[in-house]
MARLONU-825628 format. One record per residue (C-alpha): residue number from 1; x, y, z. Coordinates in steps of 0.5 Angstrom, whole numbers. Layout:
<atoms>
<atom num="NUM" east="X" north="Y" up="Z"/>
...
</atoms>
This chain:
<atoms>
<atom num="1" east="0" north="0" up="0"/>
<atom num="2" east="3" north="7" up="-2"/>
<atom num="3" east="3" north="12" up="3"/>
<atom num="4" east="-4" north="15" up="5"/>
<atom num="5" east="-5" north="22" up="4"/>
<atom num="6" east="-9" north="26" up="9"/>
<atom num="7" east="-12" north="33" up="8"/>
<atom num="8" east="-11" north="37" up="14"/>
<atom num="9" east="-17" north="42" up="15"/>
<atom num="10" east="-18" north="47" up="20"/>
<atom num="11" east="-17" north="55" up="21"/>
<atom num="12" east="-10" north="54" up="22"/>
<atom num="13" east="-8" north="57" up="15"/>
<atom num="14" east="-10" north="64" up="18"/>
<atom num="15" east="-6" north="64" up="24"/>
<atom num="16" east="0" north="68" up="25"/>
<atom num="17" east="4" north="62" up="26"/>
<atom num="18" east="1" north="58" up="20"/>
<atom num="19" east="7" north="55" up="17"/>
<atom num="20" east="10" north="52" up="24"/>
<atom num="21" east="3" north="49" up="25"/>
<atom num="22" east="3" north="46" up="18"/>
<atom num="23" east="10" north="44" up="19"/>
<atom num="24" east="8" north="40" up="25"/>
<atom num="25" east="2" north="37" up="23"/>
<atom num="26" east="5" north="35" up="16"/>
<atom num="27" east="11" north="32" up="20"/>
<atom num="28" east="7" north="28" up="25"/>
<atom num="29" east="4" north="25" up="18"/>
<atom num="30" east="10" north="23" up="16"/>
<atom num="31" east="12" north="20" up="22"/>
<atom num="32" east="6" north="15" up="21"/>
<atom num="33" east="8" north="14" up="14"/>
<atom num="34" east="3" north="19" up="11"/>
<atom num="35" east="3" north="25" up="7"/>
<atom num="36" east="-1" north="31" up="10"/>
<atom num="37" east="-4" north="36" up="5"/>
<atom num="38" east="-5" north="43" up="8"/>
<atom num="39" east="-11" north="48" up="6"/>
<atom num="40" east="-5" north="53" up="6"/>
<atom num="41" east="-2" north="50" up="0"/>
<atom num="42" east="-9" north="52" up="-4"/>
<atom num="43" east="-8" north="59" up="-1"/>
<atom num="44" east="-5" north="66" up="-5"/>
<atom num="45" east="-1" north="70" up="-1"/>
<atom num="46" east="-4" north="76" up="3"/>
<atom num="47" east="-1" north="81" up="-1"/>
<atom num="48" east="-4" north="78" up="-8"/>
<atom num="49" east="-11" north="79" up="-4"/>
<atom num="50" east="-10" north="86" up="-1"/>
<atom num="51" east="-9" north="89" up="-8"/>
<atom num="52" east="-14" north="85" up="-12"/>
<atom num="53" east="-20" north="88" up="-15"/>
<atom num="54" east="-27" north="85" up="-12"/>
<atom num="55" east="-28" north="81" up="-18"/>
<atom num="56" east="-21" north="78" up="-18"/>
<atom num="57" east="-22" north="76" up="-11"/>
<atom num="58" east="-28" north="72" up="-13"/>
<atom num="59" east="-25" north="69" up="-18"/>
<atom num="60" east="-19" north="67" up="-14"/>
<atom num="61" east="-24" north="64" up="-8"/>
<atom num="62" east="-28" north="60" up="-13"/>
<atom num="63" east="-21" north="57" up="-15"/>
<atom num="64" east="-19" north="56" up="-8"/>
<atom num="65" east="-26" north="52" up="-7"/>
<atom num="66" east="-24" north="48" up="-13"/>
<atom num="67" east="-17" north="46" up="-11"/>
<atom num="68" east="-20" north="44" up="-4"/>
<atom num="69" east="-25" north="40" up="-7"/>
<atom num="70" east="-20" north="37" up="-11"/>
<atom num="71" east="-15" north="36" up="-6"/>
<atom num="72" east="-20" north="32" up="-1"/>
<atom num="73" east="-22" north="28" up="-7"/>
<atom num="74" east="-15" north="25" up="-8"/>
<atom num="75" east="-14" north="25" up="-1"/>
<atom num="76" east="-15" north="18" up="3"/>
<atom num="77" east="-18" north="21" up="9"/>
<atom num="78" east="-19" north="28" up="13"/>
<atom num="79" east="-17" north="30" up="20"/>
<atom num="80" east="-20" north="37" up="22"/>
<atom num="81" east="-19" north="42" up="27"/>
<atom num="82" east="-26" north="44" up="30"/>
<atom num="83" east="-23" north="49" up="35"/>
<atom num="84" east="-28" north="55" up="35"/>
<atom num="85" east="-26" north="60" up="30"/>
<atom num="86" east="-29" north="67" up="31"/>
<atom num="87" east="-34" north="65" up="35"/>
<atom num="88" east="-37" north="59" up="39"/>
<atom num="89" east="-37" north="54" up="33"/>
<atom num="90" east="-32" north="51" up="28"/>
<atom num="91" east="-29" north="55" up="22"/>
<atom num="92" east="-35" north="54" up="16"/>
<atom num="93" east="-30" north="52" up="11"/>
<atom num="94" east="-27" north="46" up="16"/>
<atom num="95" east="-34" north="44" up="17"/>
<atom num="96" east="-36" north="43" up="10"/>
<atom num="97" east="-29" north="39" up="8"/>
<atom num="98" east="-31" north="34" up="14"/>
<atom num="99" east="-38" north="34" up="11"/>
<atom num="100" east="-36" north="33" up="4"/>
<atom num="101" east="-31" north="28" up="6"/>
<atom num="102" east="-36" north="24" up="10"/>
<atom num="103" east="-41" north="24" up="3"/>
<atom num="104" east="-35" north="22" up="-1"/>
<atom num="105" east="-35" north="16" up="4"/>
<atom num="106" east="-28" north="18" up="6"/>
<atom num="107" east="-25" north="17" up="13"/>
<atom num="108" east="-25" north="23" up="18"/>
<atom num="109" east="-24" north="25" up="25"/>
<atom num="110" east="-23" north="31" up="28"/>
<atom num="111" east="-20" north="35" up="34"/>
<atom num="112" east="-20" north="41" up="38"/>
<atom num="113" east="-16" north="44" up="44"/>
<atom num="114" east="-22" north="46" up="47"/>
<atom num="115" east="-27" north="41" up="48"/>
<atom num="116" east="-32" north="43" up="52"/>
<atom num="117" east="-40" north="43" up="50"/>
<atom num="118" east="-43" north="47" up="45"/>
<atom num="119" east="-48" north="50" up="50"/>
<atom num="120" east="-42" north="52" up="55"/>
<atom num="121" east="-39" north="56" up="49"/>
<atom num="122" east="-45" north="60" up="47"/>
<atom num="123" east="-47" north="65" up="52"/>
<atom num="124" east="-54" north="63" up="54"/>
<atom num="125" east="-59" north="63" up="60"/>
<atom num="126" east="-64" north="57" up="62"/>
<atom num="127" east="-71" north="58" up="62"/>
<atom num="128" east="-76" north="55" up="67"/>
<atom num="129" east="-76" north="49" up="63"/>
<atom num="130" east="-69" north="48" up="63"/>
<atom num="131" east="-68" north="50" up="56"/>
<atom num="132" east="-62" north="54" up="54"/>
<atom num="133" east="-63" north="60" up="49"/>
<atom num="134" east="-58" north="65" up="47"/>
<atom num="135" east="-58" north="73" up="47"/>
<atom num="136" east="-63" north="73" up="41"/>
<atom num="137" east="-68" north="68" up="44"/>
<atom num="138" east="-66" north="62" up="40"/>
<atom num="139" east="-66" north="55" up="43"/>
<atom num="140" east="-59" north="53" up="44"/>
<atom num="141" east="-58" north="45" up="42"/>
<atom num="142" east="-56" north="42" up="48"/>
<atom num="143" east="-55" north="34" up="47"/>
<atom num="144" east="-48" north="34" up="51"/>
<atom num="145" east="-45" north="35" up="44"/>
<atom num="146" east="-38" north="39" up="42"/>
<atom num="147" east="-42" north="42" up="37"/>
<atom num="148" east="-48" north="41" up="32"/>
<atom num="149" east="-52" north="34" up="32"/>
<atom num="150" east="-50" north="33" up="24"/>
<atom num="151" east="-43" north="35" up="25"/>
<atom num="152" east="-42" north="30" up="31"/>
<atom num="153" east="-47" north="25" up="28"/>
<atom num="154" east="-42" north="24" up="22"/>
<atom num="155" east="-36" north="24" up="26"/>
<atom num="156" east="-39" north="18" up="31"/>
<atom num="157" east="-42" north="14" up="25"/>
<atom num="158" east="-35" north="14" up="21"/>
<atom num="159" east="-30" north="14" up="26"/>
<atom num="160" east="-34" north="12" up="33"/>
<atom num="161" east="-31" north="18" up="36"/>
<atom num="162" east="-33" north="25" up="38"/>
<atom num="163" east="-28" north="31" up="38"/>
<atom num="164" east="-21" north="29" up="40"/>
<atom num="165" east="-17" north="34" up="44"/>
<atom num="166" east="-11" north="33" up="40"/>
<atom num="167" east="-8" north="32" up="33"/>
<atom num="168" east="-4" north="26" up="34"/>
<atom num="169" east="-10" north="22" up="36"/>
<atom num="170" east="-15" north="25" up="31"/>
<atom num="171" east="-9" north="23" up="26"/>
<atom num="172" east="-9" north="16" up="28"/>
<atom num="173" east="-16" north="15" up="28"/>
<atom num="174" east="-16" north="17" up="21"/>
<atom num="175" east="-10" north="12" up="19"/>
<atom num="176" east="-13" north="6" up="23"/>
<atom num="177" east="-20" north="7" up="19"/>
<atom num="178" east="-16" north="7" up="12"/>
<atom num="179" east="-12" north="1" up="14"/>
<atom num="180" east="-18" north="-3" up="17"/>
<atom num="181" east="-22" north="-1" up="10"/>
<atom num="182" east="-27" north="4" up="14"/>
<atom num="183" east="-32" north="6" up="11"/>
<atom num="184" east="-33" north="-1" up="8"/>
</atoms>
């Protein structure tokens, strides 16, 4: 069997130390006999985006989407960082990558350094029935999950796990799925 390729989804490409984070994850893949493909490899330098027109930015964004989809199509599995990003929930692009990989029957797993329950991350109050509502009055999902039911349900169904608290365990989970032929 050739080295499995793992798409490394997550918002780390926006981090100030994105290169170091990517290098760490790719090195961890290499140590386990896999190749880590990072979304940052699909990104353009920020200076290019800063000087581009709106129409050019939209074309570039469409190109990045197509490259991301192609990378996931060619990957053997996806490991995603679901750390809350710009709010209480994970990065929407990362969730899309997991959902797309799930729909394509690829092995998936996720990790986050923050693993408290969704209800604990959303500013909310409980009413007299014990239901939780956010600041706008919307009901807050309270299933004792890290995040939304479809996201966690996909992870549980495919990998048998919720969200790991570190990258290494999530990576190993995906590699085990690949080696064991999951999904069948």
